[in-house]
PDB file of N, CA, C and O in Angstrom:
ATOM      1  N   MET A   1      85.546 162.399  68.804  1.00  0.00           N
ATOM      2  CA  MET A   1      85.415 161.768  70.048  1.00  0.00           C
ATOM      3  C   MET A   1      84.135 161.861  70.469  1.00  0.00           C
ATOM      4  O   MET A   1      83.755 163.014  70.672  1.00  0.00           O
ATOM      5  N   ARG A   2      83.261 160.889  70.686  1.00  0.00           N
ATOM      6  CA  ARG A   2      81.952 160.777  71.296  1.00  0.00           C
ATOM      7  C   ARG A   2      81.987 160.398  72.865  1.00  0.00           C
ATOM      8  O   ARG A   2      82.350 159.277  73.221  1.00  0.00           O
ATOM      9  N   ILE A   3      81.641 161.262  73.661  1.00  0.00           N
ATOM     10  CA  ILE A   3      81.788 161.034  74.929  1.00  0.00           C
ATOM     11  C   ILE A   3      80.144 160.771  75.667  1.00  0.00           C
ATOM     12  O   ILE A   3      79.248 161.444  75.158  1.00  0.00           O
ATOM     13  N   ARG A   4      79.855 160.086  76.510  1.00  0.00           N
ATOM     14  CA  ARG A   4      78.465 159.577  77.109  1.00  0.00           C
ATOM     15  C   ARG A   4      78.776 159.604  78.353  1.00  0.00           C
ATOM     16  O   ARG A   4      79.775 158.968  78.692  1.00  0.00           O
ATOM     17  N   LEU A   5      78.013 160.340  79.361  1.00  0.00           N
ATOM     18  CA  LEU A   5      78.323 160.451  80.792  1.00  0.00           C
ATOM     19  C   LEU A   5      77.045 160.204  81.368  1.00  0.00           C
ATOM     20  O   LEU A   5      76.098 160.885  80.973  1.00  0.00           O
ATOM     21  N   ILE A   6      76.845 159.207  82.370  1.00  0.00           N
ATOM     22  CA  ILE A   6      75.672 158.957  82.979  1.00  0.00           C
ATOM     23  C   ILE A   6      75.743 159.285  84.406  1.00  0.00           C
ATOM     24  O   ILE A   6      76.813 158.866  84.848  1.00  0.00           O
ATOM     25  N   ARG A   7      75.064 159.843  85.273  1.00  0.00           N
ATOM     26  CA  ARG A   7      75.097 160.221  86.570  1.00  0.00           C
ATOM     27  C   ARG A   7      73.942 159.616  87.205  1.00  0.00           C
ATOM     28  O   ARG A   7      72.833 159.924  86.768  1.00  0.00           O
ATOM     29  N   SER A   8      74.039 158.761  88.217  1.00  0.00           N
ATOM     30  CA  SER A   8      73.046 158.100  88.848  1.00  0.00           C
ATOM     31  C   SER A   8      73.220 158.123  90.332  1.00  0.00           C
ATOM     32  O   SER A   8      74.345 158.404  90.746  1.00  0.00           O
ATOM     33  N   GLY A   9      72.277 157.869  91.189  1.00  0.00           N
ATOM     34  CA  GLY A   9      72.254 157.933  92.600  1.00  0.00           C
ATOM     35  C   GLY A   9      71.949 159.292  92.950  1.00  0.00           C
ATOM     36  O   GLY A   9      71.360 160.035  92.166  1.00  0.00           O
ATOM     37  N   GLY A  10      72.339 159.663  94.139  1.00  0.00           N
ATOM     38  CA  GLY A  10      71.892 161.026  94.674  1.00  0.00           C
ATOM     39  C   GLY A  10      70.582 160.741  95.690  1.00  0.00           C
ATOM     40  O   GLY A  10      70.097 159.632  95.911  1.00  0.00           O
ATOM     41  N   LEU A  11      70.168 161.917  96.205  1.00  0.00           N
ATOM     42  CA  LEU A  11      68.789 161.707  97.003  1.00  0.00           C
ATOM     43  C   LEU A  11      67.632 161.209  96.304  1.00  0.00           C
ATOM     44  O   LEU A  11      66.892 160.349  96.784  1.00  0.00           O
ATOM     45  N   LEU A  12      67.446 161.815  95.016  1.00  0.00           N
ATOM     46  CA  LEU A  12      66.410 161.448  94.353  1.00  0.00           C
ATOM     47  C   LEU A  12      66.549 160.364  93.479  1.00  0.00           C
ATOM     48  O   LEU A  12      65.473 159.873  93.135  1.00  0.00           O
ATOM     49  N   GLY A  13      67.561 159.843  93.017  1.00  0.00           N
ATOM     50  CA  GLY A  13      68.054 158.764  92.332  1.00  0.00           C
ATOM     51  C   GLY A  13      67.491 158.824  90.643  1.00  0.00           C
ATOM     52  O   GLY A  13      67.147 157.881  89.930  1.00  0.00           O
ATOM     53  N   VAL A  14      67.535 160.035  90.381  1.00  0.00           N
ATOM     54  CA  VAL A  14      66.951 160.452  89.066  1.00  0.00           C
ATOM     55  C   VAL A  14      68.364 160.319  88.265  1.00  0.00           C
ATOM     56  O   VAL A  14      69.336 160.984  88.622  1.00  0.00           O
ATOM     57  N   PRO A  15      68.417 159.498  87.257  1.00  0.00           N
ATOM     58  CA  PRO A  15      69.710 159.448  86.327  1.00  0.00           C
ATOM     59  C   PRO A  15      69.660 160.680  85.567  1.00  0.00           C
ATOM     60  O   PRO A  15      68.615 161.306  85.389  1.00  0.00           O
ATOM     61  N   ARG A  16      71.089 161.116  85.004  1.00  0.00           N
ATOM     62  CA  ARG A  16      71.062 162.357  84.346  1.00  0.00           C
ATOM     63  C   ARG A  16      71.971 161.913  83.183  1.00  0.00           C
ATOM     64  O   ARG A  16      72.952 161.270  83.556  1.00  0.00           O
ATOM     65  N   ARG A  17      71.858 162.124  81.799  1.00  0.00           N
ATOM     66  CA  ARG A  17      72.802 161.731  80.929  1.00  0.00           C
ATOM     67  C   ARG A  17      73.082 162.911  80.163  1.00  0.00           C
ATOM     68  O   ARG A  17      72.339 163.892  80.193  1.00  0.00           O
ATOM     69  N   ALA A  18      74.225 162.842  79.413  1.00  0.00           N
ATOM     70  CA  ALA A  18      74.694 163.879  78.522  1.00  0.00           C
ATOM     71  C   ALA A  18      75.608 163.196  77.553  1.00  0.00           C
ATOM     72  O   ALA A  18      76.331 162.257  77.886  1.00  0.00           O
ATOM     73  N   GLU A  19      75.564 163.615  76.537  1.00  0.00           N
ATOM     74  CA  GLU A  19      76.495 163.277  75.240  1.00  0.00           C
ATOM     75  C   GLU A  19      77.315 164.517  74.736  1.00  0.00           C
ATOM     76  O   GLU A  19      76.754 165.613  74.717  1.00  0.00           O
ATOM     77  N   ALA A  20      78.585 164.396  74.338  1.00  0.00           N
ATOM     78  CA  ALA A  20      79.179 165.413  73.792  1.00  0.00           C
ATOM     79  C   ALA A  20      80.154 164.749  72.587  1.00  0.00           C
ATOM     80  O   ALA A  20      80.761 163.690  72.749  1.00  0.00           O
ATOM     81  N   ASP A  21      80.200 165.504  71.425  1.00  0.00           N
ATOM     82  CA  ASP A  21      80.898 165.151  70.475  1.00  0.00           C
ATOM     83  C   ASP A  21      81.894 166.095  70.259  1.00  0.00           C
ATOM     84  O   ASP A  21      81.585 167.250  69.967  1.00  0.00           O
ATOM     85  N   THR A  22      83.245 165.688  70.384  1.00  0.00           N
ATOM     86  CA  THR A  22      84.328 166.797  70.453  1.00  0.00           C
ATOM     87  C   THR A  22      84.494 167.499  69.003  1.00  0.00           C
ATOM     88  O   THR A  22      84.918 168.639  68.810  1.00  0.00           O
ATOM     89  N   THR A  23      84.101 166.647  68.110  1.00  0.00           N
ATOM     90  CA  THR A  23      84.402 167.572  66.797  1.00  0.00           C
ATOM     91  C   THR A  23      83.499 168.787  66.416  1.00  0.00           C
ATOM     92  O   THR A  23      83.703 169.526  65.452  1.00  0.00           O
ATOM     93  N   ALA A  24      82.515 168.885  67.272  1.00  0.00           N
ATOM     94  CA  ALA A  24      81.388 169.768  67.131  1.00  0.00           C
ATOM     95  C   ALA A  24      81.733 170.830  68.093  1.00  0.00           C
ATOM     96  O   ALA A  24      80.959 171.786  68.037  1.00  0.00           O
ATOM     97  N   ARG A  25      82.757 170.936  69.028  1.00  0.00           N
ATOM     98  CA  ARG A  25      82.828 171.911  70.041  1.00  0.00           C
ATOM     99  C   ARG A  25      84.278 172.705  69.880  1.00  0.00           C
ATOM    100  O   ARG A  25      85.386 172.183  69.755  1.00  0.00           O
ATOM    101  N   PRO A  26      84.023 173.797  69.912  1.00  0.00           N
ATOM    102  CA  PRO A  26      85.288 174.774  69.921  1.00  0.00           C
ATOM    103  C   PRO A  26      86.474 174.298  70.894  1.00  0.00           C
ATOM    104  O   PRO A  26      87.680 174.332  70.649  1.00  0.00           O
ATOM    105  N   ASP A  27      85.825 173.840  72.070  1.00  0.00           N
ATOM    106  CA  ASP A  27      86.881 173.348  73.109  1.00  0.00           C
ATOM    107  C   ASP A  27      87.155 171.747  73.012  1.00  0.00           C
ATOM    108  O   ASP A  27      87.524 171.100  73.992  1.00  0.00           O
ATOM    109  N   GLY A  28      86.965 171.250  71.902  1.00  0.00           N
ATOM    110  CA  GLY A  28      86.999 169.735  71.600  1.00  0.00           C
ATOM    111  C   GLY A  28      88.337 169.389  72.026  1.00  0.00           C
ATOM    112  O   GLY A  28      88.461 168.641  72.995  1.00  0.00           O
ATOM    113  N   THR A  29      89.462 169.886  71.361  1.00  0.00           N
ATOM    114  CA  THR A  29      90.652 169.232  71.894  1.00  0.00           C
ATOM    115  C   THR A  29      91.091 169.234  73.247  1.00  0.00           C
ATOM    116  O   THR A  29      91.726 168.284  73.705  1.00  0.00           O
ATOM    117  N   ALA A  30      90.776 170.303  73.961  1.00  0.00           N
ATOM    118  CA  ALA A  30      90.906 170.398  75.444  1.00  0.00           C
ATOM    119  C   ALA A  30      90.060 169.306  76.048  1.00  0.00           C
ATOM    120  O   ALA A  30      90.644 168.554  76.828  1.00  0.00           O
ATOM    121  N   LEU A  31      88.867 169.109  75.833  1.00  0.00           N
ATOM    122  CA  LEU A  31      87.983 168.127  76.380  1.00  0.00           C
ATOM    123  C   LEU A  31      88.416 166.811  75.959  1.00  0.00           C
ATOM    124  O   LEU A  31      88.127 165.921  76.759  1.00  0.00           O
ATOM    125  N   GLU A  32      89.056 166.440  74.874  1.00  0.00           N
ATOM    126  CA  GLU A  32      89.690 165.227  74.618  1.00  0.00           C
ATOM    127  C   GLU A  32      91.019 164.838  75.492  1.00  0.00           C
ATOM    128  O   GLU A  32      91.308 163.706  75.879  1.00  0.00           O
ATOM    129  N   GLY A  33      91.703 165.950  75.693  1.00  0.00           N
ATOM    130  CA  GLY A  33      92.833 165.784  76.593  1.00  0.00           C
ATOM    131  C   GLY A  33      92.166 165.484  78.160  1.00  0.00           C
ATOM    132  O   GLY A  33      92.618 164.583  78.867  1.00  0.00           O
ATOM    133  N   LEU A  34      91.322 166.140  78.485  1.00  0.00           N
ATOM    134  CA  LEU A  34      90.699 165.840  79.776  1.00  0.00           C
ATOM    135  C   LEU A  34      90.000 164.313  79.970  1.00  0.00           C
ATOM    136  O   LEU A  34      90.029 163.745  81.062  1.00  0.00           O
ATOM    137  N   VAL A  35      89.497 163.840  79.017  1.00  0.00           N
ATOM    138  CA  VAL A  35      88.864 162.636  78.840  1.00  0.00           C
ATOM    139  C   VAL A  35      90.185 161.473  78.756  1.00  0.00           C
ATOM    140  O   VAL A  35      90.004 160.340  79.202  1.00  0.00           O
ATOM    141  N   HIS A  36      91.211 161.781  78.282  1.00  0.00           N
ATOM    142  CA  HIS A  36      92.319 160.864  78.118  1.00  0.00           C
ATOM    143  C   HIS A  36      93.088 160.840  79.572  1.00  0.00           C
ATOM    144  O   HIS A  36      93.678 159.854  80.012  1.00  0.00           O
ATOM    145  N   GLU A  37      92.984 161.973  80.163  1.00  0.00           N
ATOM    146  CA  GLU A  37      93.360 162.007  81.676  1.00  0.00           C
ATOM    147  C   GLU A  37      92.489 161.224  82.639  1.00  0.00           C
ATOM    148  O   GLU A  37      93.033 160.577  83.534  1.00  0.00           O
ATOM    149  N   VAL A  38      91.353 161.241  82.530  1.00  0.00           N
ATOM    150  CA  VAL A  38      90.438 160.479  83.232  1.00  0.00           C
ATOM    151  C   VAL A  38      90.448 158.947  82.952  1.00  0.00           C
ATOM    152  O   VAL A  38      90.327 158.137  83.871  1.00  0.00           O
ATOM    153  N   LEU A  39      90.596 158.582  81.659  1.00  0.00           N
ATOM    154  CA  LEU A  39      90.708 157.244  81.425  1.00  0.00           C
ATOM    155  C   LEU A  39      92.201 156.667  81.762  1.00  0.00           C
ATOM    156  O   LEU A  39      92.316 155.453  81.934  1.00  0.00           O
ATOM    157  N   ALA A  40      93.262 157.453  81.851  1.00  0.00           N
ATOM    158  CA  ALA A  40      94.423 157.145  82.503  1.00  0.00           C
ATOM    159  C   ALA A  40      94.525 156.916  83.910  1.00  0.00           C
ATOM    160  O   ALA A  40      95.335 156.123  84.392  1.00  0.00           O
ATOM    161  N   GLU A  41      93.704 157.607  84.587  1.00  0.00           N
ATOM    162  CA  GLU A  41      93.438 157.508  86.027  1.00  0.00           C
ATOM    163  C   GLU A  41      92.547 156.160  86.294  1.00  0.00           C
ATOM    164  O   GLU A  41      92.750 155.479  87.299  1.00  0.00           O
ATOM    165  N   ALA A  42      91.837 155.919  85.610  1.00  0.00           N
ATOM    166  CA  ALA A  42      91.091 154.511  85.777  1.00  0.00           C
ATOM    167  C   ALA A  42      91.781 153.311  85.707  1.00  0.00           C
ATOM    168  O   ALA A  42      91.311 152.267  86.159  1.00  0.00           O
ATOM    169  N   ASP A  43      93.176 153.411  85.019  1.00  0.00           N
ATOM    170  CA  ASP A  43      94.189 152.284  85.079  1.00  0.00           C
ATOM    171  C   ASP A  43      94.762 151.989  86.378  1.00  0.00           C
ATOM    172  O   ASP A  43      95.266 150.895  86.632  1.00  0.00           O
ATOM    173  N   GLY A  44      94.687 153.011  87.261  1.00  0.00           N
ATOM    174  CA  GLY A  44      95.396 152.936  88.540  1.00  0.00           C
ATOM    175  C   GLY A  44      94.378 152.158  89.572  1.00  0.00           C
ATOM    176  O   GLY A  44      93.292 151.707  89.207  1.00  0.00           O
ATOM    177  N   PRO A  45      94.808 152.081  90.709  1.00  0.00           N
ATOM    178  CA  PRO A  45      93.925 151.413  91.859  1.00  0.00           C
ATOM    179  C   PRO A  45      92.787 152.339  92.098  1.00  0.00           C
ATOM    180  O   PRO A  45      92.807 153.544  91.847  1.00  0.00           O
ATOM    181  N   PRO A  46      91.843 151.705  92.579  1.00  0.00           N
ATOM    182  CA  PRO A  46      90.528 152.347  93.080  1.00  0.00           C
ATOM    183  C   PRO A  46      90.859 153.315  94.296  1.00  0.00           C
ATOM    184  O   PRO A  46      91.898 153.111  94.924  1.00  0.00           O
ATOM    185  N   PRO A  47      90.115 154.239  94.613  1.00  0.00           N
ATOM    186  CA  PRO A  47      90.318 155.054  95.893  1.00  0.00           C
ATOM    187  C   PRO A  47      89.872 154.242  97.014  1.00  0.00           C
ATOM    188  O   PRO A  47      88.918 153.473  96.896  1.00  0.00           O
ATOM    189  N   PRO A  48      90.613 154.403  98.248  1.00  0.00           N
ATOM    190  CA  PRO A  48      90.287 153.421  99.370  1.00  0.00           C
ATOM    191  C   PRO A  48      89.149 154.057 100.001  1.00  0.00           C
ATOM    192  O   PRO A  48      88.839 155.234  99.814  1.00  0.00           O
ATOM    193  N   GLY A  49      88.466 153.151 100.839  1.00  0.00           N
ATOM    194  CA  GLY A  49      87.400 153.497 101.655  1.00  0.00           C
ATOM    195  C   GLY A  49      85.986 153.251 101.116  1.00  0.00           C
ATOM    196  O   GLY A  49      85.767 153.061  99.920  1.00  0.00           O
ATOM    197  N   PRO A  50      85.052 153.266 102.053  1.00  0.00           N
ATOM    198  CA  PRO A  50      83.556 153.014 101.551  1.00  0.00           C
ATOM    199  C   PRO A  50      82.879 154.088 100.919  1.00  0.00           C
ATOM    200  O   PRO A  50      83.332 155.227 101.040  1.00  0.00           O
ATOM    201  N   GLY A  51      81.970 153.895 100.334  1.00  0.00           N
ATOM    202  CA  GLY A  51      81.079 154.899  99.705  1.00  0.00           C
ATOM    203  C   GLY A  51      80.345 155.472 100.676  1.00  0.00           C
ATOM    204  O   GLY A  51      80.387 155.038 101.828  1.00  0.00           O
ATOM    205  N   VAL A  52      79.569 156.542 100.312  1.00  0.00           N
ATOM    206  CA  VAL A  52      78.745 157.211 101.221  1.00  0.00           C
ATOM    207  C   VAL A  52      77.160 157.004 100.822  1.00  0.00           C
ATOM    208  O   VAL A  52      76.948 156.750  99.637  1.00  0.00           O
ATOM    209  N   PRO A  53      76.182 157.078 101.590  1.00  0.00           N
ATOM    210  CA  PRO A  53      74.761 156.821 101.085  1.00  0.00           C
ATOM    211  C   PRO A  53      74.438 158.079 100.136  1.00  0.00           C
ATOM    212  O   PRO A  53      74.987 159.171 100.278  1.00  0.00           O
ATOM    213  N   ASP A  54      73.527 157.803  99.201  1.00  0.00           N
ATOM    214  CA  ASP A  54      73.229 158.596  98.264  1.00  0.00           C
ATOM    215  C   ASP A  54      74.175 159.424  97.417  1.00  0.00           C
ATOM    216  O   ASP A  54      73.915 160.528  96.937  1.00  0.00           O
ATOM    217  N   ALA A  55      75.433 158.671  97.281  1.00  0.00           N
ATOM    218  CA  ALA A  55      76.609 159.301  96.643  1.00  0.00           C
ATOM    219  C   ALA A  55      76.055 159.232  94.992  1.00  0.00           C
ATOM    220  O   ALA A  55      75.232 158.410  94.591  1.00  0.00           O
ATOM    221  N   TYR A  56      76.619 160.150  94.261  1.00  0.00           N
ATOM    222  CA  TYR A  56      76.537 160.194  92.851  1.00  0.00           C
ATOM    223  C   TYR A  56      77.503 159.207  92.169  1.00  0.00           C
ATOM    224  O   TYR A  56      78.696 159.220  92.474  1.00  0.00           O
ATOM    225  N   HIS A  57      77.020 158.363  91.264  1.00  0.00           N
ATOM    226  CA  HIS A  57      77.864 157.418  90.434  1.00  0.00           C
ATOM    227  C   HIS A  57      77.789 157.732  89.125  1.00  0.00           C
ATOM    228  O   HIS A  57      76.721 157.947  88.552  1.00  0.00           O
ATOM    229  N   TYR A  58      79.155 157.786  88.465  1.00  0.00           N
ATOM    230  CA  TYR A  58      79.186 158.137  87.065  1.00  0.00           C
ATOM    231  C   TYR A  58      79.529 157.150  86.424  1.00  0.00           C
ATOM    232  O   TYR A  58      80.197 156.288  86.993  1.00  0.00           O
ATOM    233  N   ARG A  59      79.132 156.994  84.943  1.00  0.00           N
ATOM    234  CA  ARG A  59      79.582 155.935  84.144  1.00  0.00           C
ATOM    235  C   ARG A  59      80.032 156.721  82.887  1.00  0.00           C
ATOM    236  O   ARG A  59      79.218 157.462  82.336  1.00  0.00           O
ATOM    237  N   LEU A  60      81.163 156.607  82.458  1.00  0.00           N
ATOM    238  CA  LEU A  60      81.898 157.313  81.317  1.00  0.00           C
ATOM    239  C   LEU A  60      81.989 156.281  80.098  1.00  0.00           C
ATOM    240  O   LEU A  60      82.603 155.231  80.286  1.00  0.00           O
ATOM    241  N   ALA A  61      81.421 156.531  78.899  1.00  0.00           N
ATOM    242  CA  ALA A  61      81.693 155.745  77.771  1.00  0.00           C
ATOM    243  C   ALA A  61      82.298 156.535  76.831  1.00  0.00           C
ATOM    244  O   ALA A  61      81.736 157.612  76.627  1.00  0.00           O
ATOM    245  N   VAL A  62      83.410 156.270  76.123  1.00  0.00           N
ATOM    246  CA  VAL A  62      84.123 157.128  74.979  1.00  0.00           C
ATOM    247  C   VAL A  62      84.298 156.155  73.860  1.00  0.00           C
ATOM    248  O   VAL A  62      84.938 155.108  73.956  1.00  0.00           O
ATOM    249  N   ASP A  63      83.706 156.564  72.834  1.00  0.00           N
ATOM    250  CA  ASP A  63      83.761 155.952  71.570  1.00  0.00           C
ATOM    251  C   ASP A  63      83.307 154.492  71.966  1.00  0.00           C
ATOM    252  O   ASP A  63      82.327 154.283  72.682  1.00  0.00           O
ATOM    253  N   ASP A  64      84.207 153.381  71.371  1.00  0.00           N
ATOM    254  CA  ASP A  64      84.042 152.099  71.548  1.00  0.00           C
ATOM    255  C   ASP A  64      84.966 151.366  72.781  1.00  0.00           C
ATOM    256  O   ASP A  64      85.259 150.172  72.840  1.00  0.00           O
ATOM    257  N   ARG A  65      85.279 152.270  73.597  1.00  0.00           N
ATOM    258  CA  ARG A  65      85.793 151.752  74.878  1.00  0.00           C
ATOM    259  C   ARG A  65      85.175 151.194  75.745  1.00  0.00           C
ATOM    260  O   ARG A  65      83.974 151.462  75.786  1.00  0.00           O
ATOM    261  N   PRO A  66      85.684 150.279  76.701  1.00  0.00           N
ATOM    262  CA  PRO A  66      84.767 149.772  77.868  1.00  0.00           C
ATOM    263  C   PRO A  66      84.563 151.015  78.659  1.00  0.00           C
ATOM    264  O   PRO A  66      85.407 151.910  78.664  1.00  0.00           O
ATOM    265  N   PRO A  67      83.450 151.079  79.329  1.00  0.00           N
ATOM    266  CA  PRO A  67      82.965 152.286  80.048  1.00  0.00           C
ATOM    267  C   PRO A  67      83.816 152.329  81.360  1.00  0.00           C
ATOM    268  O   PRO A  67      84.344 151.291  81.759  1.00  0.00           O
ATOM    269  N   VAL A  68      83.946 153.391  81.971  1.00  0.00           N
ATOM    270  CA  VAL A  68      84.582 153.672  83.177  1.00  0.00           C
ATOM    271  C   VAL A  68      83.682 154.251  84.265  1.00  0.00           C
ATOM    272  O   VAL A  68      82.814 155.085  84.008  1.00  0.00           O
ATOM    273  N   GLU A  69      83.926 153.763  85.529  1.00  0.00           N
ATOM    274  CA  GLU A  69      83.023 154.152  86.598  1.00  0.00           C
ATOM    275  C   GLU A  69      83.771 154.790  87.643  1.00  0.00           C
ATOM    276  O   GLU A  69      84.892 154.415  87.988  1.00  0.00           O
ATOM    277  N   PHE A  70      83.049 155.907  88.224  1.00  0.00           N
ATOM    278  CA  PHE A  70      83.728 156.583  89.496  1.00  0.00           C
ATOM    279  C   PHE A  70      82.706 157.318  90.359  1.00  0.00           C
ATOM    280  O   PHE A  70      81.611 157.603  89.874  1.00  0.00           O
ATOM    281  N   THR A  71      82.942 157.563  91.325  1.00  0.00           N
ATOM    282  CA  THR A  71      81.948 157.785  92.491  1.00  0.00           C
ATOM    283  C   THR A  71      82.338 158.959  93.235  1.00  0.00           C
ATOM    284  O   THR A  71      83.503 159.182  93.566  1.00  0.00           O
ATOM    285  N   ASP A  72      81.138 159.874  93.554  1.00  0.00           N
ATOM    286  CA  ASP A  72      81.645 161.234  94.398  1.00  0.00           C
ATOM    287  C   ASP A  72      80.917 160.772  95.732  1.00  0.00           C
ATOM    288  O   ASP A  72      79.914 160.058  95.733  1.00  0.00           O
ATOM    289  N   PRO A  73      81.537 161.260  96.852  1.00  0.00           N
ATOM    290  CA  PRO A  73      82.929 161.999  96.865  1.00  0.00           C
ATOM    291  C   PRO A  73      83.918 161.223  96.465  1.00  0.00           C
ATOM    292  O   PRO A  73      83.795 160.004  96.351  1.00  0.00           O
ATOM    293  N   GLY A  74      85.198 161.996  96.167  1.00  0.00           N
ATOM    294  CA  GLY A  74      86.468 161.274  95.749  1.00  0.00           C
ATOM    295  C   GLY A  74      86.744 161.366  94.537  1.00  0.00           C
ATOM    296  O   GLY A  74      87.617 160.656  94.038  1.00  0.00           O
ATOM    297  N   LEU A  75      85.984 162.344  93.769  1.00  0.00           N
ATOM    298  CA  LEU A  75      86.310 162.492  92.405  1.00  0.00           C
ATOM    299  C   LEU A  75      87.696 163.287  92.408  1.00  0.00           C
ATOM    300  O   LEU A  75      87.990 164.122  93.262  1.00  0.00           O
ATOM    301  N   THR A  76      88.572 162.883  91.247  1.00  0.00           N
ATOM    302  CA  THR A  76      89.826 163.402  91.048  1.00  0.00           C
ATOM    303  C   THR A  76      89.496 164.800  90.419  1.00  0.00           C
ATOM    304  O   THR A  76      88.382 165.092  89.987  1.00  0.00           O
ATOM    305  N   ASP A  77      90.564 165.615  90.414  1.00  0.00           N
ATOM    306  CA  ASP A  77      90.295 166.957  89.716  1.00  0.00           C
ATOM    307  C   ASP A  77      89.976 166.778  88.187  1.00  0.00           C
ATOM    308  O   ASP A  77      89.259 167.649  87.696  1.00  0.00           O
ATOM    309  N   ALA A  78      90.378 165.844  87.436  1.00  0.00           N
ATOM    310  CA  ALA A  78      90.049 165.834  86.007  1.00  0.00           C
ATOM    311  C   ALA A  78      88.741 165.252  85.952  1.00  0.00           C
ATOM    312  O   ALA A  78      88.027 165.682  85.046  1.00  0.00           O
ATOM    313  N   GLN A  79      88.207 164.286  86.782  1.00  0.00           N
ATOM    314  CA  GLN A  79      86.903 163.751  86.864  1.00  0.00           C
ATOM    315  C   GLN A  79      85.962 164.973  87.157  1.00  0.00           C
ATOM    316  O   GLN A  79      85.060 165.180  86.346  1.00  0.00           O
ATOM    317  N   LEU A  80      86.077 165.715  88.132  1.00  0.00           N
ATOM    318  CA  LEU A  80      85.524 166.786  88.416  1.00  0.00           C
ATOM    319  C   LEU A  80      85.127 167.896  87.229  1.00  0.00           C
ATOM    320  O   LEU A  80      84.017 168.405  87.074  1.00  0.00           O
ATOM    321  N   ARG A  81      86.147 168.098  86.554  1.00  0.00           N
ATOM    322  CA  ARG A  81      86.281 169.100  85.433  1.00  0.00           C
ATOM    323  C   ARG A  81      85.519 168.287  84.266  1.00  0.00           C
ATOM    324  O   ARG A  81      84.789 168.925  83.508  1.00  0.00           O
ATOM    325  N   LEU A  82      85.641 167.176  84.137  1.00  0.00           N
ATOM    326  CA  LEU A  82      84.806 166.388  83.054  1.00  0.00           C
ATOM    327  C   LEU A  82      83.329 166.587  83.302  1.00  0.00           C
ATOM    328  O   LEU A  82      82.599 167.158  82.492  1.00  0.00           O
ATOM    329  N   VAL A  83      82.928 166.101  84.433  1.00  0.00           N
ATOM    330  CA  VAL A  83      81.641 166.213  84.706  1.00  0.00           C
ATOM    331  C   VAL A  83      80.795 167.457  84.884  1.00  0.00           C
ATOM    332  O   VAL A  83      79.567 167.530  84.936  1.00  0.00           O
ATOM    333  N   GLU A  84      81.701 168.423  84.968  1.00  0.00           N
ATOM    334  CA  GLU A  84      81.269 169.943  84.793  1.00  0.00           C
ATOM    335  C   GLU A  84      81.074 170.301  83.431  1.00  0.00           C
ATOM    336  O   GLU A  84      80.080 170.894  83.011  1.00  0.00           O
ATOM    337  N   ARG A  85      82.108 169.902  82.707  1.00  0.00           N
ATOM    338  CA  ARG A  85      81.861 170.176  81.386  1.00  0.00           C
ATOM    339  C   ARG A  85      81.006 169.750  80.492  1.00  0.00           C
ATOM    340  O   ARG A  85      80.507 170.475  79.631  1.00  0.00           O
ATOM    341  N   VAL A  86      80.732 168.297  80.662  1.00  0.00           N
ATOM    342  CA  VAL A  86      79.732 167.473  80.044  1.00  0.00           C
ATOM    343  C   VAL A  86      78.140 167.521  80.566  1.00  0.00           C
ATOM    344  O   VAL A  86      77.141 167.503  79.847  1.00  0.00           O
ATOM    345  N   LEU A  87      78.186 167.574  81.742  1.00  0.00           N
ATOM    346  CA  LEU A  87      76.917 167.656  82.441  1.00  0.00           C
ATOM    347  C   LEU A  87      76.670 169.053  82.621  1.00  0.00           C
ATOM    348  O   LEU A  87      75.548 169.339  83.040  1.00  0.00           O
ATOM    349  N   GLY A  88      77.459 169.971  82.399  1.00  0.00           N
ATOM    350  CA  GLY A  88      77.080 171.412  82.705  1.00  0.00           C
ATOM    351  C   GLY A  88      76.756 171.964  83.776  1.00  0.00           C
ATOM    352  O   GLY A  88      75.987 172.919  83.883  1.00  0.00           O
ATOM    353  N   GLU A  89      77.518 171.205  84.945  1.00  0.00           N
ATOM    354  CA  GLU A  89      77.004 171.379  86.333  1.00  0.00           C
ATOM    355  C   GLU A  89      78.507 171.899  87.134  1.00  0.00           C
ATOM    356  O   GLU A  89      79.587 171.353  86.910  1.00  0.00           O
ATOM    357  N   GLY A  90      78.342 172.925  87.990  1.00  0.00           N
ATOM    358  CA  GLY A  90      79.376 173.537  88.906  1.00  0.00           C
ATOM    359  C   GLY A  90      78.923 172.659  90.264  1.00  0.00           C
ATOM    360  O   GLY A  90      77.760 172.382  90.559  1.00  0.00           O
ATOM    361  N   PHE A  91      80.025 172.321  90.953  1.00  0.00           N
ATOM    362  CA  PHE A  91      80.040 172.010  92.406  1.00  0.00           C
ATOM    363  C   PHE A  91      80.519 173.068  93.243  1.00  0.00           C
ATOM    364  O   PHE A  91      80.572 172.914  94.463  1.00  0.00           O
TER     365      PHE A  91
END
């Protein structure tokens, strides 16, 4: 599975991009499970409420599927874990 994640927004507005190929990772199976969880959440209703200024916006593309977008604050646990693993960031 090929995962592409782009983070935009924030105070500086500098986008950050990362790609991961699960076939080349020892944690590939677990990462694929996490991706499937995030994609399943995207089928549900969007979270309520307005965004906040300078929020991070994420765009997730997986293989040939249509991209999924989500915004922080308000990340689900699965989205947060995916961002941490793919972008290599802790919050």
